[in-house]
N, C-alpha and C positions, 0 to 999 in steps of 0.2 A: 676815377675811371673816365676814359676819353670816349666820347660818342660823337660820331659824324652825322650831321644833318645835311641832306642833299635836297635842294629845292629845284623842282622841274615843273614845267607847265602842265603836263598830263602824261599818262602812261604811253611810252614810246617803244615800239617793237625792238629797236636796236639797243636801247639802254637796259631793258629788263635783264638780259643775260649777264650784263656787267654787274648790276646790282645784286643778283643772286650770287655771283662769284665773290664779290666784295663782302657780302654778309657772312660768308663762311670764314672770313679771316679778321674782320673788324666789326665793332659795334656801330651800326648805322641805322638810320631811319630816313626814308625818302618821303618828302612832303610834296604832294601834288597840288597844284594851284587850281585845277579844274578837272572834272570828270565828264568828258565830252559825250554827247549822244552819238549814235550811229551817223546821224545826218551831219553833225559837226565834224566828225572824223573824216568823212568823205568830201566835205565842202571844198577843201583846197587840194588840188593836185589829182583827185580821183573822180570828181564830178558825180559821184553817186554814194548814197549811204552804205556803210558797211561796218562790220566789227571784225577785228583781228581774230583769226581762228586759233590763236595760242593765248594762254593765260599770261597776262603781262604784270600781274601784281602778286603772284605767289613766289615763295622762296626767299623773301626778304620783308622786313617790317616797313609798312608804309601807312601814310595818313593822308586823306583828302582834306585839304583846308577848306573852310567855308568861303566860297567865292560870292561876294555880295554885288558883283557887277550887274547893272540893270540889263546889259547886253553881253552876256558871256561870249567870248570869242578868243581863239588861240592866236589870232593874227593882228589883234588891235591892242594898243597900249592899255586901254581901260577895260579890256575883255577879261582880265584876271585881276581882281581886287580882293586881297586877303588881309584885311586890317588886323585880324587876330593872330597873325603869324608870330609876333613877339611873345605873346602869352603862350602859344603852342611850343615854341622853341624852349622857353623856360620850363614849361611843364614836363617836357621830354628830356630835360637835363642835357641839352646839346652843348658840347664843348668846342666843336669845330663846325664850320659851315662851308658848303660848296654850292654855289648858285650856278645852274647850268643854262644861263641865258642872260639877256640884257634888255630885251625889248618889251617886257610886260611890267605893268605897275607892281605886280606881286614881287618881281625880282628886286625892284628898288625898295619895296617894303622889307624884304628879307635882308637886304644890305643895310638899311637903316637900323633895323632891330638887332642884326648881328653885331654891328659896331657898338650899339648901345649896351649890348650884353657882353662886349669884349670877346667875341668869338673869332 
């Protein structure tokens, strides 16, 4: 059985509907690198804390990876550090991997482990 793993920084309002749609036709799991607080969500671009008024993680399977960064941040390379990603990809029997970014340490960790696991 084929299973797609999607790695993305955090729940994003314009990705969630896509993930819901894809989950109806393919076997997938979305792996989030960070679960930001209201303050972190509003930090860049909005200048005030807030939470989206829609559910961003229902309708498709998802997992929040353990972010071990001492300074979690969605806009800094070291702000998302998820060293367990290889183990998690293996546990969830991922056969294909889509990484939706390039600027976080977690994305490089996903790429490294994806190649190691021949995904």
